[in-house]
N, CA, C and O atoms as a GROMACS GRO file, in nm:
protein
  360
    1MET      N    1 -21.701  -2.804  16.545
    1MET     CA    2 -21.592  -2.868  16.475
    1MET      C    3 -21.491  -2.758  16.435
    1MET      O    4 -21.526  -2.664  16.365
    2SER      N    5 -21.372  -2.772  16.478
    2SER     CA    6 -21.268  -2.672  16.453
    2SER      C    7 -21.203  -2.697  16.317
    2SER      O    8 -21.183  -2.811  16.276
    3ARG      N    9 -21.170  -2.588  16.249
    3ARG     CA   10 -21.104  -2.597  16.119
    3ARG      C   11 -20.958  -2.557  16.132
    3ARG      O   12 -20.907  -2.481  16.050
    4MET      N   13 -20.891  -2.606  16.233
    4MET     CA   14 -20.749  -2.576  16.250
    4MET      C   15 -20.669  -2.659  16.151
    4MET      O   16 -20.709  -2.769  16.114
    5ASN      N   17 -20.556  -2.605  16.109
    5ASN     CA   18 -20.470  -2.677  16.017
    5ASN      C   19 -20.328  -2.668  16.068
    5ASN      O   20 -20.303  -2.611  16.174
    6GLN      N   21 -20.235  -2.721  15.994
    6GLN     CA   22 -20.099  -2.727  16.043
    6GLN      C   23 -20.034  -2.589  16.052
    6GLN      O   24 -19.930  -2.574  16.118
    7PHE      N   25 -20.091  -2.489  15.988
    7PHE     CA   26 -20.037  -2.354  15.996
    7PHE      C   27 -20.109  -2.270  16.101
    7PHE      O   28 -20.079  -2.152  16.117
    8GLY      N   29 -20.202  -2.330  16.174
    8GLY     CA   30 -20.277  -2.255  16.274
    8GLY      C   31 -20.373  -2.159  16.208
    8GLY      O   32 -20.424  -2.185  16.099
    9THR      N   33 -20.397  -2.048  16.273
    9THR     CA   34 -20.491  -1.951  16.219
    9THR      C   35 -20.427  -1.860  16.115
    9THR      O   36 -20.498  -1.784  16.050
   10SER      N   37 -20.297  -1.866  16.098
   10SER     CA   38 -20.230  -1.780  16.001
   10SER      C   39 -20.220  -1.845  15.863
   10SER      O   40 -20.159  -1.787  15.773
   11GLY      N   41 -20.278  -1.962  15.843
   11GLY     CA   42 -20.271  -2.032  15.716
   11GLY      C   43 -20.324  -1.952  15.598
   11GLY      O   44 -20.253  -1.936  15.498
   12PRO      N   45 -20.449  -1.900  15.605
   12PRO     CA   46 -20.500  -1.822  15.493
   12PRO      C   47 -20.418  -1.696  15.465
   12PRO      O   48 -20.401  -1.658  15.349
   13LEU      N   49 -20.367  -1.633  15.569
   13LEU     CA   50 -20.283  -1.514  15.548
   13LEU      C   51 -20.154  -1.552  15.476
   13LEU      O   52 -20.110  -1.479  15.388
   14LEU      N   53 -20.095  -1.664  15.512
   14LEU     CA   54 -19.975  -1.712  15.446
   14LEU      C   55 -20.002  -1.740  15.298
   14LEU      O   56 -19.920  -1.708  15.213
   15VAL      N   57 -20.116  -1.800  15.269
   15VAL     CA   58 -20.152  -1.830  15.130
   15VAL      C   59 -20.167  -1.702  15.050
   15VAL      O   60 -20.118  -1.694  14.937
   16VAL      N   61 -20.233  -1.601  15.106
   16VAL     CA   62 -20.252  -1.475  15.035
   16VAL      C   63 -20.118  -1.406  15.009
   16VAL      O   64 -20.096  -1.352  14.901
   17VAL      N   65 -20.030  -1.408  15.107
   17VAL     CA   66 -19.898  -1.346  15.089
   17VAL      C   67 -19.820  -1.418  14.980
   17VAL      O   68 -19.756  -1.353  14.897
   18LEU      N   69 -19.824  -1.551  14.979
   18LEU     CA   70 -19.755  -1.627  14.875
   18LEU      C   71 -19.815  -1.601  14.737
   18LEU      O   72 -19.742  -1.591  14.638
   19LEU      N   73 -19.948  -1.589  14.730
   19LEU     CA   74 -20.012  -1.560  14.603
   19LEU      C   75 -19.970  -1.423  14.549
   19LEU      O   76 -19.944  -1.408  14.430
   20LEU      N   77 -19.964  -1.324  14.636
   20LEU     CA   78 -19.921  -1.191  14.593
   20LEU      C   79 -19.775  -1.193  14.548
   20LEU      O   80 -19.739  -1.123  14.454
   21LEU      N   81 -19.693  -1.271  14.615
   21LEU     CA   82 -19.554  -1.284  14.576
   21LEU      C   83 -19.542  -1.347  14.436
   21LEU      O   84 -19.467  -1.299  14.352
   22PHE      N   85 -19.618  -1.454  14.414
   22PHE     CA   86 -19.617  -1.518  14.282
   22PHE      C   87 -19.667  -1.424  14.174
   22PHE      O   88 -19.614  -1.422  14.063
   23LEU      N   89 -19.769  -1.346  14.206
   23LEU     CA   90 -19.822  -1.251  14.108
   23LEU      C   91 -19.719  -1.144  14.075
   23LEU      O   92 -19.703  -1.107  13.959
   24ALA      N   93 -19.649  -1.095  14.176
   24ALA     CA   94 -19.546  -0.993  14.153
   24ALA      C   95 -19.433  -1.049  14.067
   24ALA      O   96 -19.381  -0.979  13.979
   25ILE      N   97 -19.394  -1.171  14.091
   25ILE     CA   98 -19.289  -1.234  14.011
   25ILE      C   99 -19.340  -1.261  13.870
   25ILE      O  100 -19.266  -1.246  13.772
   26GLY      N  101 -19.465  -1.302  13.859
   26GLY     CA  102 -19.522  -1.340  13.731
   26GLY      C  103 -19.540  -1.227  13.633
   26GLY      O  104 -19.549  -1.251  13.512
   27ILE      N  105 -19.548  -1.104  13.680
   27ILE     CA  106 -19.569  -0.991  13.590
   27ILE      C  107 -19.453  -0.978  13.492
   27ILE      O  108 -19.472  -0.936  13.378
   28SER      N  109 -19.334  -1.013  13.535
   28SER     CA  110 -19.218  -0.999  13.447
   28SER      C  111 -19.185  -1.128  13.371
   28SER      O  112 -19.082  -1.135  13.305
   29MET      N  113 -19.271  -1.228  13.378
   29MET     CA  114 -19.247  -1.357  13.314
   29MET      C  115 -19.309  -1.360  13.174
   29MET      O  116 -19.393  -1.276  13.141
   30PRO      N  117 -19.266  -1.457  13.091
   30PRO     CA  118 -19.331  -1.477  12.962
   30PRO      C  119 -19.478  -1.518  12.979
   30PRO      O  120 -19.519  -1.556  13.089
   31SER      N  121 -19.554  -1.510  12.873
   31SER     CA  122 -19.698  -1.530  12.882
   31SER      C  123 -19.738  -1.670  12.929
   31SER      O  124 -19.836  -1.683  13.002
   32PHE      N  125 -19.666  -1.774  12.889
   32PHE     CA  126 -19.705  -1.908  12.932
   32PHE      C  127 -19.686  -1.925  13.082
   32PHE      O  128 -19.764  -1.995  13.147
   33LEU      N  129 -19.583  -1.863  13.138
   33LEU     CA  130 -19.565  -1.869  13.284
   33LEU      C  131 -19.670  -1.786  13.356
   33LEU      O  132 -19.715  -1.822  13.464
   34MET      N  133 -19.708  -1.676  13.295
   34MET     CA  134 -19.812  -1.593  13.355
   34MET      C  135 -19.944  -1.671  13.358
   34MET      O  136 -20.019  -1.661  13.455
   35GLY      N  137 -19.972  -1.748  13.253
   35GLY     CA  138 -20.092  -1.832  13.251
   35GLY      C  139 -20.088  -1.937  13.361
   35GLY      O  140 -20.190  -1.964  13.424
   36LEU      N  141 -19.971  -1.996  13.382
   36LEU     CA  142 -19.956  -2.094  13.489
   36LEU      C  143 -19.978  -2.031  13.626
   36LEU      O  144 -20.040  -2.091  13.714
   37ILE      N  145 -19.928  -1.911  13.644
   37ILE     CA  146 -19.945  -1.842  13.772
   37ILE      C  147 -20.091  -1.805  13.794
   37ILE      O  148 -20.141  -1.818  13.906
   38ILE      N  149 -20.159  -1.760  13.690
   38ILE     CA  150 -20.301  -1.727  13.704
   38ILE      C  151 -20.381  -1.853  13.736
   38ILE      O  152 -20.471  -1.850  13.820
   39ASN      N  153 -20.349  -1.964  13.670
   39ASN     CA  154 -20.414  -2.092  13.699
   39ASN      C  155 -20.392  -2.132  13.845
   39ASN      O  156 -20.484  -2.180  13.912
   40SER      N  157 -20.271  -2.112  13.894
   40SER     CA  158 -20.240  -2.143  14.034
   40SER      C  159 -20.318  -2.054  14.129
   40SER      O  160 -20.370  -2.102  14.230
   41LEU      N  161 -20.327  -1.927  14.099
   41LEU     CA  162 -20.402  -1.834  14.183
   41LEU      C  163 -20.549  -1.874  14.191
   41LEU      O  164 -20.609  -1.875  14.298
   42ILE      N  165 -20.606  -1.906  14.076
   42ILE     CA  166 -20.747  -1.947  14.073
   42ILE      C  167 -20.767  -2.074  14.155
   42ILE      O  168 -20.863  -2.083  14.231
   43GLY      N  169 -20.678  -2.171  14.140
   43GLY     CA  170 -20.690  -2.296  14.214
   43GLY      C  171 -20.684  -2.277  14.364
   43GLY      O  172 -20.765  -2.333  14.438
   44VAL      N  173 -20.588  -2.199  14.409
   44VAL     CA  174 -20.572  -2.178  14.554
   44VAL      C  175 -20.687  -2.094  14.609
   44VAL      O  176 -20.736  -2.122  14.718
   45LEU      N  177 -20.730  -1.993  14.536
   45LEU     CA  178 -20.844  -1.914  14.583
   45LEU      C  179 -20.972  -1.998  14.588
   45LEU      O  180 -21.052  -1.983  14.680
   46LEU      N  181 -20.990  -2.085  14.490
   46LEU     CA  182 -21.107  -2.173  14.491
   46LEU      C  183 -21.108  -2.266  14.611
   46LEU      O  184 -21.212  -2.289  14.672
   47ILE      N  185 -20.992  -2.320  14.645
   47ILE     CA  186 -20.988  -2.411  14.760
   47ILE      C  187 -21.021  -2.336  14.889
   47ILE      O  188 -21.084  -2.392  14.979
   48LEU      N  189 -20.979  -2.212  14.898
   48LEU     CA  190 -21.013  -2.133  15.017
   48LEU      C  191 -21.162  -2.100  15.022
   48LEU      O  192 -21.224  -2.105  15.128
   49ILE      N  193 -21.221  -2.067  14.907
   49ILE     CA  194 -21.363  -2.035  14.902
   49ILE      C  195 -21.448  -2.159  14.927
   49ILE      O  196 -21.545  -2.154  15.002
   50ILE      N  197 -21.412  -2.270  14.865
   50ILE     CA  198 -21.489  -2.394  14.881
   50ILE      C  199 -21.485  -2.442  15.025
   50ILE      O  200 -21.579  -2.508  15.070
   51ASN      N  201 -21.380  -2.411  15.097
   51ASN     CA  202 -21.371  -2.455  15.237
   51ASN      C  203 -21.476  -2.391  15.326
   51ASN      O  204 -21.498  -2.437  15.438
   52PHE      N  205 -21.542  -2.286  15.279
   52PHE     CA  206 -21.648  -2.225  15.358
   52PHE      C  207 -21.782  -2.298  15.344
   52PHE      O  208 -21.875  -2.270  15.420
   53LEU      N  209 -21.792  -2.391  15.249
   53LEU     CA  210 -21.914  -2.471  15.236
   53LEU      C  211 -21.922  -2.568  15.353
   53LEU      O  212 -21.821  -2.628  15.391
   54PRO      N  213 -22.041  -2.584  15.410
   54PRO     CA  214 -22.050  -2.669  15.530
   54PRO      C  215 -22.028  -2.818  15.503
   54PRO      O  216 -21.987  -2.890  15.594
   55GLN      N  217 -22.053  -2.865  15.381
   55GLN     CA  218 -22.039  -3.008  15.354
   55GLN      C  219 -21.895  -3.048  15.325
   55GLN      O  220 -21.860  -3.166  15.333
   56ILE      N  221 -21.811  -2.952  15.291
   56ILE     CA  222 -21.676  -2.982  15.245
   56ILE      C  223 -21.575  -2.926  15.344
   56ILE      O  224 -21.582  -2.809  15.382
   57GLU      N  225 -21.482  -3.009  15.386
   57GLU     CA  226 -21.377  -2.965  15.478
   57GLU      C  227 -21.243  -3.018  15.428
   57GLU      O  228 -21.197  -3.124  15.471
   58ILE      N  229 -21.182  -2.944  15.337
   58ILE     CA  230 -21.053  -2.980  15.281
   58ILE      C  231 -20.945  -2.918  15.369
   58ILE      O  232 -20.942  -2.796  15.386
   59PRO      N  233 -20.856  -3.000  15.426
   59PRO     CA  234 -20.752  -2.941  15.510
   59PRO      C  235 -20.656  -2.856  15.427
   59PRO      O  236 -20.622  -2.891  15.314
   60ILE      N  237 -20.613  -2.745  15.484
   60ILE     CA  238 -20.516  -2.659  15.417
   60ILE      C  239 -20.378  -2.704  15.464
   60ILE      O  240 -20.335  -2.671  15.575
   61ASN      N  241 -20.310  -2.779  15.379
   61ASN     CA  242 -20.174  -2.822  15.410
   61ASN      C  243 -20.092  -2.817  15.281
   61ASN      O  244 -20.143  -2.777  15.176
   62ILE      N  245 -19.969  -2.857  15.288
   62ILE     CA  246 -19.880  -2.844  15.173
   62ILE      C  247 -19.929  -2.924  15.054
   62ILE      O  248 -19.915  -2.881  14.940
   63TRP      N  249 -19.988  -3.042  15.078
   63TRP     CA  250 -20.033  -3.128  14.968
   63TRP      C  251 -20.153  -3.070  14.896
   63TRP      O  252 -20.157  -3.067  14.773
   64THR      N  253 -20.250  -3.022  14.973
   64THR     CA  254 -20.369  -2.967  14.909
   64THR      C  255 -20.338  -2.837  14.835
   64THR      O  256 -20.394  -2.811  14.729
   65ILE      N  257 -20.250  -2.756  14.891
   65ILE     CA  258 -20.211  -2.632  14.824
   65ILE      C  259 -20.136  -2.664  14.694
   65ILE      O  260 -20.160  -2.600  14.592
   66LEU      N  261 -20.047  -2.763  14.698
   66LEU     CA  262 -19.974  -2.801  14.576
   66LEU      C  263 -20.068  -2.855  14.469
   66LEU      O  264 -20.054  -2.822  14.351
   67ILE      N  265 -20.164  -2.938  14.508
   67ILE     CA  266 -20.259  -2.993  14.411
   67ILE      C  267 -20.343  -2.881  14.352
   67ILE      O  268 -20.366  -2.877  14.231
   68ALA      N  269 -20.390  -2.789  14.436
   68ALA     CA  270 -20.471  -2.678  14.386
   68ALA      C  271 -20.389  -2.583  14.300
   68ALA      O  272 -20.438  -2.534  14.198
   69ALA      N  273 -20.265  -2.557  14.340
   69ALA     CA  274 -20.182  -2.462  14.265
   69ALA      C  275 -20.138  -2.520  14.131
   69ALA      O  276 -20.141  -2.451  14.030
   70LEU      N  277 -20.096  -2.645  14.130
   70LEU     CA  278 -20.049  -2.706  14.006
   70LEU      C  279 -20.163  -2.753  13.917
   70LEU      O  280 -20.151  -2.753  13.795
   71GLY      N  281 -20.273  -2.794  13.978
   71GLY     CA  282 -20.385  -2.848  13.901
   71GLY      C  283 -20.489  -2.745  13.863
   71GLY      O  284 -20.568  -2.769  13.771
   72GLY      N  285 -20.490  -2.632  13.931
   72GLY     CA  286 -20.592  -2.531  13.902
   72GLY      C  287 -20.731  -2.582  13.934
   72GLY      O  288 -20.752  -2.648  14.036
   73ILE      N  289 -20.826  -2.553  13.846
   73ILE     CA  290 -20.965  -2.593  13.869
   73ILE      C  291 -20.980  -2.746  13.871
   73ILE      O  292 -21.048  -2.797  13.959
   74PRO      N  293 -20.919  -2.821  13.778
   74PRO     CA  294 -20.929  -2.967  13.788
   74PRO      C  295 -20.869  -3.022  13.918
   74PRO      O  296 -20.919  -3.120  13.974
   75GLY      N  297 -20.762  -2.961  13.966
   75GLY     CA  298 -20.702  -3.004  14.093
   75GLY      C  299 -20.797  -2.982  14.209
   75GLY      O  300 -20.806  -3.067  14.298
   76VAL      N  301 -20.866  -2.869  14.210
   76VAL     CA  302 -20.962  -2.841  14.317
   76VAL      C  303 -21.080  -2.938  14.308
   76VAL      O  304 -21.128  -2.986  14.410
   77LEU      N  305 -21.126  -2.966  14.186
   77LEU     CA  306 -21.234  -3.064  14.170
   77LEU      C  307 -21.191  -3.202  14.223
   77LEU      O  308 -21.271  -3.271  14.286
   78LEU      N  309 -21.068  -3.241  14.198
   78LEU     CA  310 -21.015  -3.366  14.252
   78LEU      C  311 -21.018  -3.365  14.404
   78LEU      O  312 -21.057  -3.464  14.466
   79LEU      N  313 -20.976  -3.254  14.465
   79LEU     CA  314 -20.977  -3.245  14.611
   79LEU      C  315 -21.119  -3.252  14.667
   79LEU      O  316 -21.142  -3.314  14.772
   80VAL      N  317 -21.215  -3.190  14.598
   80VAL     CA  318 -21.355  -3.196  14.644
   80VAL      C  319 -21.407  -3.339  14.634
   80VAL      O  320 -21.474  -3.387  14.726
   81ILE      N  321 -21.377  -3.407  14.525
   81ILE     CA  322 -21.421  -3.546  14.509
   81ILE      C  323 -21.358  -3.634  14.617
   81ILE      O  324 -21.426  -3.718  14.676
   82LEU      N  325 -21.229  -3.615  14.642
   82LEU     CA  326 -21.163  -3.693  14.748
   82LEU      C  327 -21.227  -3.667  14.885
   82LEU      O  328 -21.244  -3.759  14.965
   83ASP      N  329 -21.263  -3.540  14.910
   83ASP     CA  330 -21.326  -3.508  15.038
   83ASP      C  331 -21.464  -3.571  15.048
   83ASP      O  332 -21.500  -3.623  15.154
   84LEU      N  333 -21.540  -3.568  14.939
   84LEU     CA  334 -21.674  -3.629  14.942
   84LEU      C  335 -21.666  -3.780  14.958
   84LEU      O  336 -21.759  -3.842  15.011
   85LEU      N  337 -21.556  -3.841  14.914
   85LEU     CA  338 -21.536  -3.985  14.933
   85LEU      C  339 -21.466  -4.015  15.066
   85LEU      O  340 -21.433  -4.130  15.094
   86HIS      N  341 -21.445  -3.912  15.146
   86HIS     CA  342 -21.382  -3.923  15.279
   86HIS      C  343 -21.238  -3.973  15.271
   86HIS      O  344 -21.193  -4.047  15.359
   87ILE      N  345 -21.168  -3.933  15.167
   87ILE     CA  346 -21.026  -3.965  15.153
   87ILE      C  347 -20.951  -3.837  15.188
   87ILE      O  348 -20.961  -3.739  15.115
   88LYS      N  349 -20.876  -3.837  15.297
   88LYS     CA  350 -20.809  -3.718  15.346
   88LYS      C  351 -20.663  -3.718  15.307
   88LYS      O  352 -20.596  -3.821  15.314
   89LEU      N  353 -20.613  -3.603  15.265
   89LEU     CA  354 -20.472  -3.584  15.237
   89LEU      C  355 -20.409  -3.515  15.358
   89LEU      O  356 -20.428  -3.396  15.378
   90GLU      N  357 -20.335  -3.589  15.436
   90GLU     CA  358 -20.273  -3.529  15.554
   90GLU      C  359 -20.126  -3.559  15.558
   90GLU      O  360 -20.057  -3.517  15.650
   0.00000   0.00000   0.00000
């Protein structure tokens, strides 16, 4: 079963580059924005790590990245629940 996504094989690299960009911008931001950026980083990293589990296959696309970035850990939990219920975000 192939884990290709709409970004091809460069999807995870694109995510890491965007995360580093957000982190660089966030260093000069006020503390509440820095907290939001850290929450986004944790959410996106969690979705990438969870995708290595054999039972869970969350597609990496704009919707899942936005849910993980804006929702953080609760957003990732929502995506896992949706995947376990076989509801796909495409």
